[in-house]
N, C-alpha and C positions, 0 to 999 in steps of 0.2 A: 387692309393691311392688320385690323384688329380680329377677323376672323384666322388670318394665316398666323396670326400669335397664340389665339387661342385653342386652333390644331396642334401647333406645337407642343403646348403645354400639356394637352391630351396624352399624347401619343409620348411623351417622355414620361408622362405619370402612368402610365401602361407600360412601358417598359420596364420601370423602377418596380411596381407591381410583379410582374413577372419574375423580376429578379430577387423576391424574396422567399419563391416557394421552387423548388428544381422541380421536372419534369410540366414546364408549362403551367404553374398556376395549379396545379395537384397535392393536393398534402399528402407527404410517405405515410404509409402506414407501418406504424412500429410495433414490435412485441413486447407485452408488458412484462416486468420483473415478477418475478412470484413474489405474493408478499405487499406489494405496493399497492395504493390507493387506484392503480391505472388497471391492476390485475381482476378480470370480470370472471376468472374461475370460479365454480359453485364452492362455496365450504359449507365448513360445517357448524356445531354450537362448542365444541369440545377446546379444552386447554390443556397444553404441556408447560411445564414449569421445572426448574432446577437453579441447581447453583455447579459452578465452577470454580474447582481449589487447584492450588498448586499442591501436588502429591507429597512434596518434600517439605515442604514450608505451612503448609496446610491454610495459607493465605490465600483470598479471592484473586482469580484470574481475571482481572478490569478488561472488558471490553472483549471478549472472544466471543469470534463467530459460531455461530449454531444454523445447522442447515438441516431440514427435515427432507430426508431424501424418501420417494414413495419407493419401497422394496421389491414391487414387482417390474417397475419400469424402471427402475434406479434411477429415476431425474428428480430434480430439486423440486420440492413442491411449497415450500415455505423457508424463512428463513428468521434470524434477527442476531442480535448484539448483546451479551450481557452487558449488565449495567455496571458501576464501580464497586459494587458489592459481590458483584459474579453471579448473580441472579438473572436467569433470562428466563421469558414469558412468550408463548405461541400462543395467540389466539385463534378461534374463529377456524379449529383445524376438525379436518372429516373424517370419518369414521374410516379406519385401515390399518394395514401393517406399514410399520415406516423403520426409518434406521436412522439414528441421528449422528451428525458428523462433527466434532468441535473442534476449531483450529484456532491458534495464537502463534504470534512468530514466537520461536525458542520452545517449543513446544511439540512433541508429539500430536498426529491427529490421533484423535479417540474417537471410535465408532461406538455408538450404545446402538445393539442390534437389537430386535424383537421388541419394539415399542409395538403396542398395538392398543389401538385405541377405539374405542365404542362411542356409540352416539351418547351427546349429555355429559362423557364421562370429562374430571380434572383428574390427569396424570400428573402426580408429585413425582420424578425421577431422584429427587435428593441430591446429594452432595456427588458431582463427578469429579475424580481427579485427571488431572493431567499430569503425564511425566516430562520432565522437562529434557529436553535434545540439546545437549552440549557437545562441540566440538572441540578437543585439546589440539590445539595448534604445535607445530615443534618449535623449537629456537631459532630467533632470526639473530643474526650479527651485523651490525651497520658501521659501516667504516665511513669517515669521511678524511677528504684533505684539504688543507687550506691552499687557496690561491696564492701564485708567486705574487700580484698586486692585488690589494684588497683595497676597494673602495669606501673609506669612511664619512661620514657627514662633513668633517672637515681637514682630512688629511689623506692622503695615500699611504698605503703601508706596502712596504716592502719585503717579503719574506725571504732572507738569504738561503736558509736552509731547502729550500723548494728550489732553486736554481741553481742547475746542473754544471751552467757554466762558472757559478762563484765558488764551486769545490776548489779546495786547495789555494785560494788568494785571500785578499784580506779586504776589508775595508772598505778600502780606498778604491778597489778595482771595483766593487760593487756599485758605489756611488758614481764612476766615472762611467758606468754602463746607464743610469736609471736615476732621477734627478733624486736627493737626500734631502 
């Protein structure tokens, strides 16, 4: 009896272990996101910095997304987010020709073309201005109507002006039809 119980426990334990990993207990291979700790692509020792500001207010655009794109392959290589003062820094950039794509909700996407990085260079792009993307909506008119009978917390309200059957009648006709 003890052997049977031990065998069942082992079988259930194996079934649970298999359920944790798809494909029969083999961990799936996943692709690393560029610029993350899991990314094993070779990096350089250059650095790119800059500030993202609103073009009209000259105020920092907080947490704007900055993507470093390889100009030859048009694929993202690295990326970061600007801080609360609009400053961004891309560390460990390899030498090459790049373009920067800077985006944020409510602003046009800004492309900084011709970013050439040499080995060991600290490249400061200075202030990058984003233009706001506004869209003026057309005028909207909202109309509402009262219900014939409204339920309030402590009472029912009968709106006689909304009742077609009450037109031409008096209050006695309305009270005869609904409780007053």
